[in-house]
mmCIF file of the N, C-alpha and C atoms, coordinates in Angstrom:
data_MODEL
# 
_entry.id   MODEL 
# 
loop_
_atom_site.group_PDB 
_atom_site.id 
_atom_site.type_symbol 
_atom_site.label_atom_id 
_atom_site.label_alt_id 
_atom_site.label_comp_id 
_atom_site.label_asym_id 
_atom_site.label_entity_id 
_atom_site.label_seq_id 
_atom_site.pdbx_PDB_ins_code 
_atom_site.Cartn_x 
_atom_site.Cartn_y 
_atom_site.Cartn_z 
_atom_site.occupancy 
_atom_site.B_iso_or_equiv 
_atom_site.pdbx_formal_charge 
_atom_site.auth_seq_id 
_atom_site.auth_comp_id 
_atom_site.auth_asym_id 
_atom_site.auth_atom_id 
_atom_site.pdbx_PDB_model_num 
ATOM 1   N N  . CYS A 1 1  ? 97.350  87.928 61.971 1.00 0.00 ? 1  CYS A N  1 
ATOM 2   C CA . CYS A 1 1  ? 98.291  89.161 62.786 1.00 0.00 ? 1  CYS A CA 1 
ATOM 3   C C  . CYS A 1 1  ? 98.392  88.982 64.132 1.00 0.00 ? 1  CYS A C  1 
ATOM 4   N N  . TYR A 1 2  ? 97.247  88.137 64.846 1.00 0.00 ? 2  TYR A N  1 
ATOM 5   C CA . TYR A 1 2  ? 97.685  87.868 66.177 1.00 0.00 ? 2  TYR A CA 1 
ATOM 6   C C  . TYR A 1 2  ? 98.841  86.739 66.426 1.00 0.00 ? 2  TYR A C  1 
ATOM 7   N N  . LEU A 1 3  ? 98.968  86.036 65.563 1.00 0.00 ? 3  LEU A N  1 
ATOM 8   C CA . LEU A 1 3  ? 100.147 84.856 65.859 1.00 0.00 ? 3  LEU A CA 1 
ATOM 9   C C  . LEU A 1 3  ? 101.410 85.667 65.522 1.00 0.00 ? 3  LEU A C  1 
ATOM 10  N N  . TYR A 1 4  ? 101.597 86.621 64.580 1.00 0.00 ? 4  TYR A N  1 
ATOM 11  C CA . TYR A 1 4  ? 102.556 87.503 64.339 1.00 0.00 ? 4  TYR A CA 1 
ATOM 12  C C  . TYR A 1 4  ? 103.126 88.333 65.633 1.00 0.00 ? 4  TYR A C  1 
ATOM 13  N N  . LEU A 1 5  ? 101.992 88.861 66.262 1.00 0.00 ? 5  LEU A N  1 
ATOM 14  C CA . LEU A 1 5  ? 102.272 89.840 67.414 1.00 0.00 ? 5  LEU A CA 1 
ATOM 15  C C  . LEU A 1 5  ? 102.626 88.805 68.477 1.00 0.00 ? 5  LEU A C  1 
ATOM 16  N N  . LEU A 1 6  ? 102.202 87.889 68.681 1.00 0.00 ? 6  LEU A N  1 
ATOM 17  C CA . LEU A 1 6  ? 102.562 86.955 69.832 1.00 0.00 ? 6  LEU A CA 1 
ATOM 18  C C  . LEU A 1 6  ? 104.045 86.558 69.610 1.00 0.00 ? 6  LEU A C  1 
ATOM 19  N N  . ASP A 1 7  ? 104.568 86.206 68.340 1.00 0.00 ? 7  ASP A N  1 
ATOM 20  C CA . ASP A 1 7  ? 105.759 85.912 68.055 1.00 0.00 ? 7  ASP A CA 1 
ATOM 21  C C  . ASP A 1 7  ? 106.794 86.857 68.154 1.00 0.00 ? 7  ASP A C  1 
ATOM 22  N N  . ASP A 1 8  ? 106.472 88.101 67.722 1.00 0.00 ? 8  ASP A N  1 
ATOM 23  C CA . ASP A 1 8  ? 107.219 89.280 67.463 1.00 0.00 ? 8  ASP A CA 1 
ATOM 24  C C  . ASP A 1 8  ? 106.780 90.379 68.372 1.00 0.00 ? 8  ASP A C  1 
ATOM 25  N N  . GLN A 1 9  ? 106.306 90.185 69.365 1.00 0.00 ? 9  GLN A N  1 
ATOM 26  C CA . GLN A 1 9  ? 105.669 91.506 70.144 1.00 0.00 ? 9  GLN A CA 1 
ATOM 27  C C  . GLN A 1 9  ? 106.943 92.281 70.612 1.00 0.00 ? 9  GLN A C  1 
ATOM 28  N N  . PRO A 1 10 ? 106.978 93.428 70.339 1.00 0.00 ? 10 PRO A N  1 
ATOM 29  C CA . PRO A 1 10 ? 107.968 94.291 70.779 1.00 0.00 ? 10 PRO A CA 1 
ATOM 30  C C  . PRO A 1 10 ? 108.004 94.412 72.256 1.00 0.00 ? 10 PRO A C  1 
ATOM 31  N N  . ALA A 1 11 ? 109.068 94.455 73.010 1.00 0.00 ? 11 ALA A N  1 
ATOM 32  C CA . ALA A 1 11 ? 109.038 94.644 74.543 1.00 0.00 ? 11 ALA A CA 1 
ATOM 33  C C  . ALA A 1 11 ? 108.766 96.309 74.559 1.00 0.00 ? 11 ALA A C  1 
ATOM 34  N N  . SER A 1 12 ? 107.968 96.429 75.672 1.00 0.00 ? 12 SER A N  1 
ATOM 35  C CA . SER A 1 12 ? 107.693 97.985 76.126 1.00 0.00 ? 12 SER A CA 1 
ATOM 36  C C  . SER A 1 12 ? 108.742 98.364 77.010 1.00 0.00 ? 12 SER A C  1 
ATOM 37  N N  . GLY A 1 13 ? 109.467 97.234 77.600 1.00 0.00 ? 13 GLY A N  1 
ATOM 38  C CA . GLY A 1 13 ? 110.470 97.903 78.745 1.00 0.00 ? 13 GLY A CA 1 
ATOM 39  C C  . GLY A 1 13 ? 109.752 97.735 79.811 1.00 0.00 ? 13 GLY A C  1 
ATOM 40  N N  . ASP A 1 14 ? 108.363 97.480 79.953 1.00 0.00 ? 14 ASP A N  1 
ATOM 41  C CA . ASP A 1 14 ? 107.471 97.263 81.226 1.00 0.00 ? 14 ASP A CA 1 
ATOM 42  C C  . ASP A 1 14 ? 107.023 95.831 81.326 1.00 0.00 ? 14 ASP A C  1 
ATOM 43  N N  . PRO A 1 15 ? 107.604 94.808 81.953 1.00 0.00 ? 15 PRO A N  1 
ATOM 44  C CA . PRO A 1 15 ? 107.300 93.473 81.816 1.00 0.00 ? 15 PRO A CA 1 
ATOM 45  C C  . PRO A 1 15 ? 105.848 93.095 82.391 1.00 0.00 ? 15 PRO A C  1 
ATOM 46  N N  . HIS A 1 16 ? 105.307 93.967 83.158 1.00 0.00 ? 16 HIS A N  1 
ATOM 47  C CA . HIS A 1 16 ? 103.829 93.842 83.350 1.00 0.00 ? 16 HIS A CA 1 
ATOM 48  C C  . HIS A 1 16 ? 103.022 94.028 82.447 1.00 0.00 ? 16 HIS A C  1 
ATOM 49  N N  . PHE A 1 17 ? 103.242 95.246 81.693 1.00 0.00 ? 17 PHE A N  1 
ATOM 50  C CA . PHE A 1 17 ? 102.438 95.521 80.498 1.00 0.00 ? 17 PHE A CA 1 
ATOM 51  C C  . PHE A 1 17 ? 102.500 94.673 79.480 1.00 0.00 ? 17 PHE A C  1 
ATOM 52  N N  . ASP A 1 18 ? 103.856 94.186 79.128 1.00 0.00 ? 18 ASP A N  1 
ATOM 53  C CA . ASP A 1 18 ? 104.118 93.011 78.249 1.00 0.00 ? 18 ASP A CA 1 
ATOM 54  C C  . ASP A 1 18 ? 103.150 91.963 78.267 1.00 0.00 ? 18 ASP A C  1 
ATOM 55  N N  . GLN A 1 19 ? 103.197 91.330 79.724 1.00 0.00 ? 19 GLN A N  1 
ATOM 56  C CA . GLN A 1 19 ? 102.570 90.264 80.044 1.00 0.00 ? 19 GLN A CA 1 
ATOM 57  C C  . GLN A 1 19 ? 101.054 90.201 79.760 1.00 0.00 ? 19 GLN A C  1 
ATOM 58  N N  . VAL A 1 20 ? 100.391 91.511 80.422 1.00 0.00 ? 20 VAL A N  1 
ATOM 59  C CA . VAL A 1 20 ? 99.154  91.719 80.010 1.00 0.00 ? 20 VAL A CA 1 
ATOM 60  C C  . VAL A 1 20 ? 98.725  91.988 78.691 1.00 0.00 ? 20 VAL A C  1 
ATOM 61  N N  . HIS A 1 21 ? 99.383  92.591 77.790 1.00 0.00 ? 21 HIS A N  1 
ATOM 62  C CA . HIS A 1 21 ? 99.258  92.463 76.589 1.00 0.00 ? 21 HIS A CA 1 
ATOM 63  C C  . HIS A 1 21 ? 99.262  91.001 75.732 1.00 0.00 ? 21 HIS A C  1 
ATOM 64  N N  . ARG A 1 22 ? 100.295 90.452 76.212 1.00 0.00 ? 22 ARG A N  1 
ATOM 65  C CA . ARG A 1 22 ? 100.268 89.029 75.577 1.00 0.00 ? 22 ARG A CA 1 
ATOM 66  C C  . ARG A 1 22 ? 99.174  88.166 76.120 1.00 0.00 ? 22 ARG A C  1 
ATOM 67  N N  . SER A 1 23 ? 98.691  88.440 77.289 1.00 0.00 ? 23 SER A N  1 
ATOM 68  C CA . SER A 1 23 ? 97.621  87.593 77.739 1.00 0.00 ? 23 SER A CA 1 
ATOM 69  C C  . SER A 1 23 ? 96.235  88.252 76.607 1.00 0.00 ? 23 SER A C  1 
ATOM 70  N N  . ARG A 1 24 ? 96.114  89.359 76.424 1.00 0.00 ? 24 ARG A N  1 
ATOM 71  C CA . ARG A 1 24 ? 95.072  89.911 75.662 1.00 0.00 ? 24 ARG A CA 1 
ATOM 72  C C  . ARG A 1 24 ? 95.212  89.334 74.336 1.00 0.00 ? 24 ARG A C  1 
ATOM 73  N N  . LEU A 1 25 ? 96.174  89.301 73.669 1.00 0.00 ? 25 LEU A N  1 
ATOM 74  C CA . LEU A 1 25 ? 96.370  88.813 72.314 1.00 0.00 ? 25 LEU A CA 1 
ATOM 75  C C  . LEU A 1 25 ? 96.154  87.318 72.382 1.00 0.00 ? 25 LEU A C  1 
ATOM 76  N N  . HIS A 1 26 ? 96.515  86.665 73.140 1.00 0.00 ? 26 HIS A N  1 
ATOM 77  C CA . HIS A 1 26 ? 96.054  85.156 73.465 1.00 0.00 ? 26 HIS A CA 1 
ATOM 78  C C  . HIS A 1 26 ? 94.331  85.204 73.433 1.00 0.00 ? 26 HIS A C  1 
ATOM 79  N N  . ASN A 1 27 ? 93.806  86.010 74.120 1.00 0.00 ? 27 ASN A N  1 
ATOM 80  C CA . ASN A 1 27 ? 92.346  85.853 74.327 1.00 0.00 ? 27 ASN A CA 1 
ATOM 81  C C  . ASN A 1 27 ? 91.626  86.411 72.976 1.00 0.00 ? 27 ASN A C  1 
ATOM 82  N N  . ASN A 1 28 ? 92.251  87.350 72.375 1.00 0.00 ? 28 ASN A N  1 
ATOM 83  C CA . ASN A 1 28 ? 91.593  87.612 70.917 1.00 0.00 ? 28 ASN A CA 1 
ATOM 84  C C  . ASN A 1 28 ? 91.670  86.938 69.927 1.00 0.00 ? 28 ASN A C  1 
ATOM 85  N N  . LEU A 1 29 ? 92.992  86.192 70.111 1.00 0.00 ? 29 LEU A N  1 
ATOM 86  C CA . LEU A 1 29 ? 93.153  84.936 68.857 1.00 0.00 ? 29 LEU A CA 1 
ATOM 87  C C  . LEU A 1 29 ? 92.173  83.889 69.155 1.00 0.00 ? 29 LEU A C  1 
ATOM 88  N N  . ALA A 1 30 ? 92.001  83.593 70.558 1.00 0.00 ? 30 ALA A N  1 
ATOM 89  C CA . ALA A 1 30 ? 90.917  82.480 70.845 1.00 0.00 ? 30 ALA A CA 1 
ATOM 90  C C  . ALA A 1 30 ? 89.715  82.811 70.548 1.00 0.00 ? 30 ALA A C  1 
ATOM 91  N N  . THR A 1 31 ? 89.113  83.954 70.362 1.00 0.00 ? 31 THR A N  1 
ATOM 92  C CA . THR A 1 31 ? 87.889  84.513 69.944 1.00 0.00 ? 31 THR A CA 1 
ATOM 93  C C  . THR A 1 31 ? 87.888  84.368 68.495 1.00 0.00 ? 31 THR A C  1 
ATOM 94  N N  . CYS A 1 32 ? 88.940  84.575 67.711 1.00 0.00 ? 32 CYS A N  1 
ATOM 95  C CA . CYS A 1 32 ? 89.066  84.148 66.292 1.00 0.00 ? 32 CYS A CA 1 
ATOM 96  C C  . CYS A 1 32 ? 88.758  82.798 65.860 1.00 0.00 ? 32 CYS A C  1 
ATOM 97  N N  . TYR A 1 33 ? 89.659  81.896 66.612 1.00 0.00 ? 33 TYR A N  1 
ATOM 98  C CA . TYR A 1 33 ? 89.365  80.538 66.606 1.00 0.00 ? 33 TYR A CA 1 
ATOM 99  C C  . TYR A 1 33 ? 87.941  79.862 66.897 1.00 0.00 ? 33 TYR A C  1 
ATOM 100 N N  . GLN A 1 34 ? 87.060  80.740 67.860 1.00 0.00 ? 34 GLN A N  1 
ATOM 101 C CA . GLN A 1 34 ? 85.889  80.365 68.177 1.00 0.00 ? 34 GLN A CA 1 
ATOM 102 C C  . GLN A 1 34 ? 84.949  80.836 67.143 1.00 0.00 ? 34 GLN A C  1 
ATOM 103 N N  . ASP A 1 35 ? 85.100  81.892 66.498 1.00 0.00 ? 35 ASP A N  1 
ATOM 104 C CA . ASP A 1 35 ? 84.509  82.068 65.437 1.00 0.00 ? 35 ASP A CA 1 
ATOM 105 C C  . ASP A 1 35 ? 84.464  81.191 64.410 1.00 0.00 ? 35 ASP A C  1 
ATOM 106 N N  . LEU A 1 36 ? 85.593  80.679 64.235 1.00 0.00 ? 36 LEU A N  1 
ATOM 107 C CA . LEU A 1 36 ? 85.901  79.619 62.833 1.00 0.00 ? 36 LEU A CA 1 
ATOM 108 C C  . LEU A 1 36 ? 85.456  78.270 63.352 1.00 0.00 ? 36 LEU A C  1 
ATOM 109 N N  . ASN A 1 37 ? 84.694  78.211 64.614 1.00 0.00 ? 37 ASN A N  1 
ATOM 110 C CA . ASN A 1 37 ? 84.427  76.891 65.203 1.00 0.00 ? 37 ASN A CA 1 
ATOM 111 C C  . ASN A 1 37 ? 85.476  75.874 65.390 1.00 0.00 ? 37 ASN A C  1 
ATOM 112 N N  . ASP A 1 38 ? 86.924  76.558 65.727 1.00 0.00 ? 38 ASP A N  1 
ATOM 113 C CA . ASP A 1 38 ? 88.119  75.636 66.042 1.00 0.00 ? 38 ASP A CA 1 
ATOM 114 C C  . ASP A 1 38 ? 88.172  75.660 67.477 1.00 0.00 ? 38 ASP A C  1 
ATOM 115 N N  . ASN A 1 39 ? 87.269  75.055 68.108 1.00 0.00 ? 39 ASN A N  1 
ATOM 116 C CA . ASN A 1 39 ? 87.212  75.069 69.664 1.00 0.00 ? 39 ASN A CA 1 
ATOM 117 C C  . ASN A 1 39 ? 88.552  74.327 70.233 1.00 0.00 ? 39 ASN A C  1 
ATOM 118 N N  . GLU A 1 40 ? 89.046  73.792 69.504 1.00 0.00 ? 40 GLU A N  1 
ATOM 119 C CA . GLU A 1 40 ? 90.310  72.943 70.206 1.00 0.00 ? 40 GLU A CA 1 
ATOM 120 C C  . GLU A 1 40 ? 91.266  74.240 70.466 1.00 0.00 ? 40 GLU A C  1 
ATOM 121 N N  . ASN A 1 41 ? 91.765  75.153 69.212 1.00 0.00 ? 41 ASN A N  1 
ATOM 122 C CA . ASN A 1 41 ? 92.747  76.120 69.451 1.00 0.00 ? 41 ASN A CA 1 
ATOM 123 C C  . ASN A 1 41 ? 92.110  77.170 70.094 1.00 0.00 ? 41 ASN A C  1 
ATOM 124 N N  . ALA A 1 42 ? 90.692  77.425 70.188 1.00 0.00 ? 42 ALA A N  1 
ATOM 125 C CA . ALA A 1 42 ? 90.251  78.502 71.089 1.00 0.00 ? 42 ALA A CA 1 
ATOM 126 C C  . ALA A 1 42 ? 90.596  78.175 72.390 1.00 0.00 ? 42 ALA A C  1 
ATOM 127 N N  . LEU A 1 43 ? 90.338  77.039 73.011 1.00 0.00 ? 43 LEU A N  1 
ATOM 128 C CA . LEU A 1 43 ? 90.604  76.563 74.268 1.00 0.00 ? 43 LEU A CA 1 
ATOM 129 C C  . LEU A 1 43 ? 92.043  76.794 74.633 1.00 0.00 ? 43 LEU A C  1 
ATOM 130 N N  . ARG A 1 44 ? 92.973  76.496 73.904 1.00 0.00 ? 44 ARG A N  1 
ATOM 131 C CA . ARG A 1 44 ? 94.396  76.529 74.038 1.00 0.00 ? 44 ARG A CA 1 
ATOM 132 C C  . ARG A 1 44 ? 94.694  77.804 74.344 1.00 0.00 ? 44 ARG A C  1 
ATOM 133 N N  . HIS A 1 45 ? 94.213  78.906 73.471 1.00 0.00 ? 45 HIS A N  1 
ATOM 134 C CA . HIS A 1 45 ? 94.534  80.123 73.497 1.00 0.00 ? 45 HIS A CA 1 
ATOM 135 C C  . HIS A 1 45 ? 93.977  80.675 74.714 1.00 0.00 ? 45 HIS A C  1 
ATOM 136 N N  . TYR A 1 46 ? 92.731  80.404 75.024 1.00 0.00 ? 46 TYR A N  1 
ATOM 137 C CA . TYR A 1 46 ? 92.078  80.823 76.195 1.00 0.00 ? 46 TYR A CA 1 
ATOM 138 C C  . TYR A 1 46 ? 92.855  80.581 77.470 1.00 0.00 ? 46 TYR A C  1 
ATOM 139 N N  . GLN A 1 47 ? 93.395  79.487 77.554 1.00 0.00 ? 47 GLN A N  1 
ATOM 140 C CA . GLN A 1 47 ? 94.254  78.654 78.605 1.00 0.00 ? 47 GLN A CA 1 
ATOM 141 C C  . GLN A 1 47 ? 95.509  79.424 78.600 1.00 0.00 ? 47 GLN A C  1 
ATOM 142 N N  . SER A 1 48 ? 96.032  79.679 77.719 1.00 0.00 ? 48 SER A N  1 
ATOM 143 C CA . SER A 1 48 ? 97.279  80.389 77.784 1.00 0.00 ? 48 SER A CA 1 
ATOM 144 C C  . SER A 1 48 ? 97.047  81.905 78.356 1.00 0.00 ? 48 SER A C  1 
ATOM 145 N N  . SER A 1 49 ? 95.958  82.403 77.993 1.00 0.00 ? 49 SER A N  1 
ATOM 146 C CA . SER A 1 49 ? 95.736  83.808 78.380 1.00 0.00 ? 49 SER A CA 1 
ATOM 147 C C  . SER A 1 49 ? 95.669  83.688 79.978 1.00 0.00 ? 49 SER A C  1 
ATOM 148 N N  . LEU A 1 50 ? 94.846  82.718 80.374 1.00 0.00 ? 50 LEU A N  1 
ATOM 149 C CA . LEU A 1 50 ? 94.557  82.589 81.886 1.00 0.00 ? 50 LEU A CA 1 
ATOM 150 C C  . LEU A 1 50 ? 95.740  82.166 82.539 1.00 0.00 ? 50 LEU A C  1 
ATOM 151 N N  . LYS A 1 51 ? 96.692  81.396 81.914 1.00 0.00 ? 51 LYS A N  1 
ATOM 152 C CA . LYS A 1 51 ? 97.861  81.214 82.671 1.00 0.00 ? 51 LYS A CA 1 
ATOM 153 C C  . LYS A 1 51 ? 98.857  82.279 82.725 1.00 0.00 ? 51 LYS A C  1 
ATOM 154 N N  . ILE A 1 52 ? 98.945  82.951 81.969 1.00 0.00 ? 52 ILE A N  1 
ATOM 155 C CA . ILE A 1 52 ? 99.695  84.288 81.989 1.00 0.00 ? 52 ILE A CA 1 
ATOM 156 C C  . ILE A 1 52 ? 98.906  85.237 82.925 1.00 0.00 ? 52 ILE A C  1 
ATOM 157 N N  . LEU A 1 53 ? 97.711  85.369 83.264 1.00 0.00 ? 53 LEU A N  1 
ATOM 158 C CA . LEU A 1 53 ? 97.165  86.262 84.375 1.00 0.00 ? 53 LEU A CA 1 
ATOM 159 C C  . LEU A 1 53 ? 97.438  85.657 85.521 1.00 0.00 ? 53 LEU A C  1 
ATOM 160 N N  . GLU A 1 54 ? 97.462  84.242 85.633 1.00 0.00 ? 54 GLU A N  1 
ATOM 161 C CA . GLU A 1 54 ? 97.761  83.620 87.003 1.00 0.00 ? 54 GLU A CA 1 
ATOM 162 C C  . GLU A 1 54 ? 99.156  83.679 87.573 1.00 0.00 ? 54 GLU A C  1 
ATOM 163 N N  . ASN A 1 55 ? 100.056 83.128 86.236 1.00 0.00 ? 55 ASN A N  1 
ATOM 164 C CA . ASN A 1 55 ? 101.484 83.017 86.534 1.00 0.00 ? 55 ASN A CA 1 
ATOM 165 C C  . ASN A 1 55 ? 102.079 84.391 87.141 1.00 0.00 ? 55 ASN A C  1 
ATOM 166 N N  . GLU A 1 56 ? 101.601 85.581 86.252 1.00 0.00 ? 56 GLU A N  1 
ATOM 167 C CA . GLU A 1 56 ? 102.222 86.714 86.580 1.00 0.00 ? 56 GLU A CA 1 
ATOM 168 C C  . GLU A 1 56 ? 101.339 87.636 87.719 1.00 0.00 ? 56 GLU A C  1 
ATOM 169 N N  . ASN A 1 57 ? 100.354 86.818 88.313 1.00 0.00 ? 57 ASN A N  1 
ATOM 170 C CA . ASN A 1 57 ? 99.758  87.728 89.351 1.00 0.00 ? 57 ASN A CA 1 
ATOM 171 C C  . ASN A 1 57 ? 99.005  89.026 88.869 1.00 0.00 ? 57 ASN A C  1 
ATOM 172 N N  . ILE A 1 58 ? 98.500  88.903 87.582 1.00 0.00 ? 58 ILE A N  1 
ATOM 173 C CA . ILE A 1 58 ? 98.119  90.108 87.237 1.00 0.00 ? 58 ILE A CA 1 
ATOM 174 C C  . ILE A 1 58 ? 96.454  90.208 87.599 1.00 0.00 ? 58 ILE A C  1 
ATOM 175 N N  . LYS A 1 59 ? 96.335  91.419 88.188 1.00 0.00 ? 59 LYS A N  1 
ATOM 176 C CA . LYS A 1 59 ? 95.018  91.568 88.851 1.00 0.00 ? 59 LYS A CA 1 
ATOM 177 C C  . LYS A 1 59 ? 94.151  92.286 87.847 1.00 0.00 ? 59 LYS A C  1 
ATOM 178 N N  . ASP A 1 60 ? 93.735  91.545 86.728 1.00 0.00 ? 60 ASP A N  1 
ATOM 179 C CA . ASP A 1 60 ? 92.716  91.879 85.713 1.00 0.00 ? 60 ASP A CA 1 
ATOM 180 C C  . ASP A 1 60 ? 91.505  91.146 85.798 1.00 0.00 ? 60 ASP A C  1 
ATOM 181 N N  . THR A 1 61 ? 90.675  91.521 86.690 1.00 0.00 ? 61 THR A N  1 
ATOM 182 C CA . THR A 1 61 ? 89.656  90.825 86.964 1.00 0.00 ? 61 THR A CA 1 
ATOM 183 C C  . THR A 1 61 ? 88.609  90.739 85.738 1.00 0.00 ? 61 THR A C  1 
ATOM 184 N N  . MET A 1 62 ? 88.584  91.771 85.102 1.00 0.00 ? 62 MET A N  1 
ATOM 185 C CA . MET A 1 62 ? 87.641  91.666 83.831 1.00 0.00 ? 62 MET A CA 1 
ATOM 186 C C  . MET A 1 62 ? 88.122  90.802 82.761 1.00 0.00 ? 62 MET A C  1 
ATOM 187 N N  . GLN A 1 63 ? 89.633  90.787 82.452 1.00 0.00 ? 63 GLN A N  1 
ATOM 188 C CA . GLN A 1 63 ? 89.994  89.895 81.514 1.00 0.00 ? 63 GLN A CA 1 
ATOM 189 C C  . GLN A 1 63 ? 89.952  88.656 81.913 1.00 0.00 ? 63 GLN A C  1 
ATOM 190 N N  . THR A 1 64 ? 89.849  88.171 83.073 1.00 0.00 ? 64 THR A N  1 
ATOM 191 C CA . THR A 1 64 ? 89.904  86.815 83.847 1.00 0.00 ? 64 THR A CA 1 
ATOM 192 C C  . THR A 1 64 ? 88.496  86.470 83.663 1.00 0.00 ? 64 THR A C  1 
ATOM 193 N N  . ALA A 1 65 ? 87.444  87.461 83.789 1.00 0.00 ? 65 ALA A N  1 
ATOM 194 C CA . ALA A 1 65 ? 86.152  86.812 83.974 1.00 0.00 ? 65 ALA A CA 1 
ATOM 195 C C  . ALA A 1 65 ? 85.543  86.649 82.538 1.00 0.00 ? 65 ALA A C  1 
ATOM 196 N N  . ILE A 1 66 ? 86.070  87.299 81.545 1.00 0.00 ? 66 ILE A N  1 
ATOM 197 C CA . ILE A 1 66 ? 85.736  87.358 80.238 1.00 0.00 ? 66 ILE A CA 1 
ATOM 198 C C  . ILE A 1 66 ? 86.344  86.026 79.628 1.00 0.00 ? 66 ILE A C  1 
ATOM 199 N N  . THR A 1 67 ? 87.633  85.536 80.047 1.00 0.00 ? 67 THR A N  1 
ATOM 200 C CA . THR A 1 67 ? 88.062  84.775 79.378 1.00 0.00 ? 67 THR A CA 1 
ATOM 201 C C  . THR A 1 67 ? 87.636  83.384 80.000 1.00 0.00 ? 67 THR A C  1 
ATOM 202 N N  . HIS A 1 68 ? 87.071  83.293 81.064 1.00 0.00 ? 68 HIS A N  1 
ATOM 203 C CA . HIS A 1 68 ? 86.147  82.040 81.824 1.00 0.00 ? 68 HIS A CA 1 
ATOM 204 C C  . HIS A 1 68 ? 85.036  81.999 81.241 1.00 0.00 ? 68 HIS A C  1 
ATOM 205 N N  . TYR A 1 69 ? 84.281  83.241 81.033 1.00 0.00 ? 69 TYR A N  1 
ATOM 206 C CA . TYR A 1 69 ? 83.059  83.242 80.272 1.00 0.00 ? 69 TYR A CA 1 
ATOM 207 C C  . TYR A 1 69 ? 83.272  82.614 78.730 1.00 0.00 ? 69 TYR A C  1 
ATOM 208 N N  . ASN A 1 70 ? 84.341  82.910 78.085 1.00 0.00 ? 70 ASN A N  1 
ATOM 209 C CA . ASN A 1 70 ? 84.160  82.230 76.871 1.00 0.00 ? 70 ASN A CA 1 
ATOM 210 C C  . ASN A 1 70 ? 84.634  81.050 76.653 1.00 0.00 ? 70 ASN A C  1 
ATOM 211 N N  . ILE A 1 71 ? 85.429  80.282 77.863 1.00 0.00 ? 71 ILE A N  1 
ATOM 212 C CA . ILE A 1 71 ? 85.605  78.977 77.785 1.00 0.00 ? 71 ILE A CA 1 
ATOM 213 C C  . ILE A 1 71 ? 84.515  78.307 78.182 1.00 0.00 ? 71 ILE A C  1 
ATOM 214 N N  . ALA A 1 72 ? 83.643  78.863 78.972 1.00 0.00 ? 72 ALA A N  1 
ATOM 215 C CA . ALA A 1 72 ? 82.212  78.236 79.553 1.00 0.00 ? 72 ALA A CA 1 
ATOM 216 C C  . ALA A 1 72 ? 81.378  78.106 78.157 1.00 0.00 ? 72 ALA A C  1 
ATOM 217 N N  . LEU A 1 73 ? 81.380  79.218 77.369 1.00 0.00 ? 73 LEU A N  1 
ATOM 218 C CA . LEU A 1 73 ? 80.577  79.127 76.016 1.00 0.00 ? 73 LEU A CA 1 
ATOM 219 C C  . LEU A 1 73 ? 81.041  78.062 75.184 1.00 0.00 ? 73 LEU A C  1 
ATOM 220 N N  . ILE A 1 74 ? 82.222  77.612 75.224 1.00 0.00 ? 74 ILE A N  1 
ATOM 221 C CA . ILE A 1 74 ? 82.641  76.616 74.328 1.00 0.00 ? 74 ILE A CA 1 
ATOM 222 C C  . ILE A 1 74 ? 82.268  75.282 74.862 1.00 0.00 ? 74 ILE A C  1 
ATOM 223 N N  . HIS A 1 75 ? 82.519  75.142 76.259 1.00 0.00 ? 75 HIS A N  1 
ATOM 224 C CA . HIS A 1 75 ? 81.974  73.829 76.794 1.00 0.00 ? 75 HIS A CA 1 
ATOM 225 C C  . HIS A 1 75 ? 80.419  73.638 76.937 1.00 0.00 ? 75 HIS A C  1 
ATOM 226 N N  . LYS A 1 76 ? 79.736  74.654 76.912 1.00 0.00 ? 76 LYS A N  1 
ATOM 227 C CA . LYS A 1 76 ? 78.288  74.491 76.823 1.00 0.00 ? 76 LYS A CA 1 
ATOM 228 C C  . LYS A 1 76 ? 77.919  74.152 75.495 1.00 0.00 ? 76 LYS A C  1 
ATOM 229 N N  . GLU A 1 77 ? 78.572  74.671 74.375 1.00 0.00 ? 77 GLU A N  1 
ATOM 230 C CA . GLU A 1 77 ? 78.377  74.177 73.038 1.00 0.00 ? 77 GLU A CA 1 
ATOM 231 C C  . GLU A 1 77 ? 78.755  72.966 72.803 1.00 0.00 ? 77 GLU A C  1 
ATOM 232 N N  . GLN A 1 78 ? 79.525  72.426 73.491 1.00 0.00 ? 78 GLN A N  1 
ATOM 233 C CA . GLN A 1 78 ? 79.803  70.708 73.358 1.00 0.00 ? 78 GLN A CA 1 
ATOM 234 C C  . GLN A 1 78 ? 79.273  70.035 74.235 1.00 0.00 ? 78 GLN A C  1 
ATOM 235 N N  . ASN A 1 79 ? 78.623  70.502 74.952 1.00 0.00 ? 79 ASN A N  1 
ATOM 236 C CA . ASN A 1 79 ? 77.751  69.512 75.982 1.00 0.00 ? 79 ASN A CA 1 
ATOM 237 C C  . ASN A 1 79 ? 78.643  68.913 76.955 1.00 0.00 ? 79 ASN A C  1 
ATOM 238 N N  . GLU A 1 80 ? 79.597  69.936 77.320 1.00 0.00 ? 80 GLU A N  1 
ATOM 239 C CA . GLU A 1 80 ? 80.551  69.574 78.256 1.00 0.00 ? 80 GLU A CA 1 
ATOM 240 C C  . GLU A 1 80 ? 80.343  70.253 79.663 1.00 0.00 ? 80 GLU A C  1 
ATOM 241 N N  . PHE A 1 81 ? 79.022  69.888 80.332 1.00 0.00 ? 81 PHE A N  1 
ATOM 242 C CA . PHE A 1 81 ? 78.667  70.875 81.217 1.00 0.00 ? 81 PHE A CA 1 
ATOM 243 C C  . PHE A 1 81 ? 79.325  70.679 82.655 1.00 0.00 ? 81 PHE A C  1 
ATOM 244 N N  . HIS A 1 82 ? 80.126  69.235 82.630 1.00 0.00 ? 82 HIS A N  1 
ATOM 245 C CA . HIS A 1 82 ? 81.103  69.120 83.964 1.00 0.00 ? 82 HIS A CA 1 
ATOM 246 C C  . HIS A 1 82 ? 82.294  69.725 83.807 1.00 0.00 ? 82 HIS A C  1 
ATOM 247 N N  . GLN A 1 83 ? 82.525  70.659 82.842 1.00 0.00 ? 83 GLN A N  1 
ATOM 248 C CA . GLN A 1 83 ? 83.658  71.557 82.811 1.00 0.00 ? 83 GLN A CA 1 
ATOM 249 C C  . GLN A 1 83 ? 83.321  72.727 83.322 1.00 0.00 ? 83 GLN A C  1 
# 
């Protein structure tokens, strides 16, 4: 469902809202992949979420913090403490 929404997300007419929504979809999809122990895809979608937040200069500190935390959990699980 998240992949469908990412591909066919209806535009709300508010570009800022659309980008926030897209970032959250990536984050939710990443969480699904993380639950399936597919850390490669999880990291890819977490990074996509962060990229949208950074490129669009979206001031959603809670979403940014949650995404960074989830990325850190994956790196911890993989003993990639340098990350």
